[in-house]
C-alpha positions in Angstrom: 92.2 -12.4 220.8 92.2 -15.6 222.6 91.6 -13.9 225.9 88.6 -12.1 224.5 87.3 -15.3 223.1 87.7 -17.0 226.5 85.9 -14.1 228.2 83.0 -14.2 225.7 82.7 -17.9 226.1 82.7 -17.6 229.9 80.0 -14.9 229.8 77.9 -17.0 227.5 78.1 -20.0 229.8 77.4 -17.7 232.8 74.3 -16.4 231.0 73.1 -19.9 230.2 73.7 -20.9 233.8 71.7 -17.9 235.1 68.8 -18.8 232.7 68.8 -22.4 234.0 68.8 -21.2 237.6 65.9 -18.9 236.9 64.0 -21.6 235.2 64.5 -24.1 238.1 63.4 -21.4 240.5 60.3 -20.6 238.6 59.4 -24.3 238.4 59.7 -24.8 242.1 57.5 -21.8 243.0 54.0 -22.8 244.2 51.4 -22.1 241.5 48.8 -19.5 242.5 45.3 -20.8 242.8 43.3 -20.2 239.7 41.4 -17.0 239.8 37.7 -17.6 240.3 35.4 -15.3 238.5 32.0 -15.0 240.2 29.3 -15.4 237.6 26.7 -12.7 237.8 23.6 -13.8 239.6 20.7 -14.3 237.3 17.8 -12.1 238.1 14.7 -14.2 238.9 12.4 -14.3 236.0 9.2 -12.4 236.6 6.4 -14.8 235.6 3.8 -13.3 233.4 0.4 -13.1 235.0 -1.7 -16.1 234.1 -4.9 -15.2 232.3 -8.0 -15.6 234.4 -10.2 -18.2 232.8 -13.9 -17.6 232.6 -16.0 -20.7 232.4 -19.1 -19.2 230.8 -22.2 -21.3 231.3 -25.4 -20.4 229.3 -28.1 -22.1 231.3 -30.4 -24.9 229.9 -30.2 -25.9 226.2 -31.6 -28.7 224.0 -34.7 -30.3 225.3 -34.3 -28.2 228.5 -35.8 -24.8 227.5 -35.8 -23.3 230.9 -38.4 -20.6 231.7 -40.5 -19.4 228.8 -42.9 -16.6 227.9 -44.7 -17.5 224.6 -42.0 -18.1 222.0 -39.3 -16.5 224.2 -37.2 -19.3 225.7 -34.7 -18.9 228.5 -32.2 -21.3 226.8 -32.1 -18.9 223.7 -31.6 -15.8 225.8 -28.8 -17.3 227.9 -26.9 -18.5 224.8 -27.3 -15.1 223.1 -26.0 -13.2 226.1 -23.0 -15.6 226.5 -22.2 -15.1 222.8 -22.3 -11.3 223.2 -20.2 -11.4 226.4 -17.5 -13.8 225.0 -15.8 -11.3 222.5 -15.9 -8.6 225.1 -14.2 -10.8 227.7 -11.6 -12.0 225.2 -10.8 -8.3 224.3 -10.4 -7.6 228.0 -7.7 -10.3 228.3 -9.7 -13.2 229.7 -9.6 -16.8 228.4 -13.1 -18.1 227.8 -14.3 -21.7 228.1 -18.0 -22.0 227.3 -20.1 -25.0 228.6 -22.1 -24.9 225.4 -21.8 -23.0 222.2 -25.1 -24.0 220.6 -28.6 -25.3 221.4 -27.6 -28.6 223.1 -28.3 -30.2 226.4 -25.5 -30.2 228.9 -26.0 -31.9 232.2 -25.4 -30.1 235.5 -22.7 -32.6 236.3 -20.9 -32.0 233.0 -21.1 -28.2 233.6 -19.6 -28.5 237.0 -16.9 -30.9 235.8 -15.9 -28.5 233.1 -15.6 -25.7 235.7 -13.4 -27.9 237.8 -11.0 -28.8 235.0 -9.9 -25.3 234.5 -7.2 -23.9 236.8 -7.1 -20.2 237.7 -10.8 -19.8 236.7 -14.2 -18.6 237.8 -17.5 -20.0 236.9 -20.3 -17.8 235.7 -23.7 -19.3 235.0 -26.3 -17.2 233.1 -30.0 -17.6 233.7 -33.3 -15.8 233.6 -35.8 -16.1 236.5 -39.4 -17.0 236.9 -41.8 -16.5 239.8 -45.5 -17.2 240.7 -45.7 -13.5 241.3 -46.0 -11.7 238.0 -44.8 -8.5 239.6 -41.4 -10.0 240.6 -38.8 -8.2 238.6 -35.1 -7.4 238.5 -31.6 -8.9 238.7 -30.1 -11.1 241.4 -26.9 -13.1 241.7 -26.3 -16.3 243.6 -23.3 -17.9 245.2 -22.9 -21.0 247.4 -22.1 -20.9 251.1 -20.6 -24.4 250.9 -18.7 -25.6 247.9 -17.6 -29.2 248.0 -14.0 -30.4 247.7 -15.3 -33.7 246.3 -18.2 -33.4 243.8 -21.1 -35.6 244.7 -24.8 -36.1 244.2 -26.5 -35.5 247.6 -24.1 -33.1 249.1 -25.6 -30.0 247.4 -29.2 -30.5 248.6 -30.6 -27.5 250.5 -31.4 -29.4 253.7 -27.7 -30.3 253.9 -26.8 -26.6 253.7 -24.7 -25.2 256.6 -22.9 -21.9 256.7 -19.3 -22.1 255.8 -16.9 -19.1 255.9 -14.2 -20.8 253.8 -12.0 -18.7 251.6 -13.6 -20.2 248.5 -17.1 -19.3 249.6 -15.8 -15.8 250.4 -14.3 -15.5 246.9 -17.6 -16.6 245.3 -19.4 -14.0 247.4 -17.0 -11.3 246.2 -17.5 -12.4 242.6 -21.3 -12.2 243.1 -21.0 -8.7 244.5 -18.8 -7.5 241.6 -21.2 -8.9 238.9 -24.4 -7.8 240.7 -23.0 -4.2 241.0 -22.0 -4.1 237.4 -25.3 -5.6 236.2 -27.4 -3.0 238.1 -25.1 -0.1 236.9 -25.3 -1.4 233.3 -29.0 -2.2 233.0 -30.7 0.0 235.6 -32.7 -3.1 236.5 -34.3 -3.5 240.0 -31.6 -4.6 242.4 -32.6 -7.8 244.1 -29.1 -8.2 245.6 -26.9 -11.3 246.1 -28.2 -14.5 247.7 -26.8 -17.7 248.9 -28.3 -20.9 247.5 -27.0 -24.5 247.1 -27.6 -24.7 243.4 -25.8 -27.8 242.0 -23.6 -25.9 239.6 -22.4 -23.6 242.3 -22.0 -26.1 245.2 -20.0 -28.6 243.0 -17.6 -26.2 241.4 -14.3 -25.9 243.3 -13.6 -22.4 242.0 -15.3 -19.1 242.6 -18.7 -19.6 241.1 -21.9 -17.5 240.7 -25.3 -17.8 239.0 -26.8 -14.7 237.5 -30.6 -14.3 237.2 -30.8 -11.3 234.8 -34.5 -10.8 234.7 -37.9 -12.5 235.0 -39.6 -14.4 232.2 -42.8 -14.1 234.2 -42.8 -10.3 234.2 -44.0 -8.7 231.0 -41.8 -5.6 231.4 -38.7 -7.7 232.0 -39.5 -9.9 229.0 -40.1 -6.8 226.8 -36.6 -5.6 227.6 -35.1 -9.1 227.2 -36.5 -9.4 223.7 -34.5 -6.3 222.7 -31.0 -7.2 221.4 -29.6 -3.9 222.7 -30.7 -4.7 226.2 -29.1 -8.2 226.0 -25.9 -6.5 224.8 -26.1 -4.3 228.0 -26.3 -7.4 230.1 -23.3 -8.9 228.3 -21.3 -5.7 228.7 -22.2 -5.6 232.4 -20.9 -9.2 232.9 -17.6 -8.2 231.2 -17.4 -5.1 233.4 -18.1 -7.0 236.6 -15.4 -9.6 235.8 -12.9 -6.9 235.1 -13.7 -5.2 238.4 -13.3 -8.6 240.2 -9.9 -9.2 238.5 -8.8 -5.7 239.4 -9.7 -6.3 243.0 -7.8 -9.6 243.0 -4.7 -7.8 241.7 -5.0 -5.2 244.5 -5.5 -7.9 247.1 -8.7 -6.5 248.3 -10.6 -8.9 250.6 -14.0 -7.6 249.7 -15.6 -5.3 247.2 -17.8 -2.3 247.7 -21.4 -3.3 247.0 -24.6 -1.4 246.7 -27.4 -2.9 248.9 -30.6 -4.0 247.1 -33.6 -1.8 247.1 -36.6 -3.2 249.0 -39.3 -4.6 246.7 
């Protein structure tokens, strides 16, 4: 029995010795570098397209009645068309910033300044024409060949006008083409085409900017149509259509838009 006890004791001590040796061996082994897990790369966020802001400028207002024919005042017509165009443009996904919402006077400087405060915007001024020729009729749209980088007072005067092929002037021309095309398609008015003029509200806005003359207050046939709310609604719809076409061309990256040439008077 004693021999067995000695053997068991020896085996127990041997086992403990082996465990100790294994422990020391494990402790002395170099630790493997921690396993690095590569975090999945985040996909770049696709920014939502910024809404195009339309600075909608009903011409005249307050003590400035604009052109008139009897009791029909240009300032009232421009405001009515702008009010009709605004919900259509909002429904089409545009953000609208009007220069006036009621019959008040807003200076040309304030109108241009408002246009310059809005980023990612275009400026659309609504007017109705007059002429010493009673036969003059139809729709025309203006843009500026030279739009200033620093708004000033004298810079926009016609005798300072010099041709400028800057990208901004080209965008204003594209905008004028889109709106003129839509206005002619939507109203069947006489097409007087697009024209370059150094109007203050065009030359001093640092965004694509146009001025629409949507009929003549000195032409009895034009005035008869303009007195009809349904015809003013057609003008408003055409403005919305033209701006949608302009936006679509921007998305496609088209440098210029197809444009129907004006008919000779």
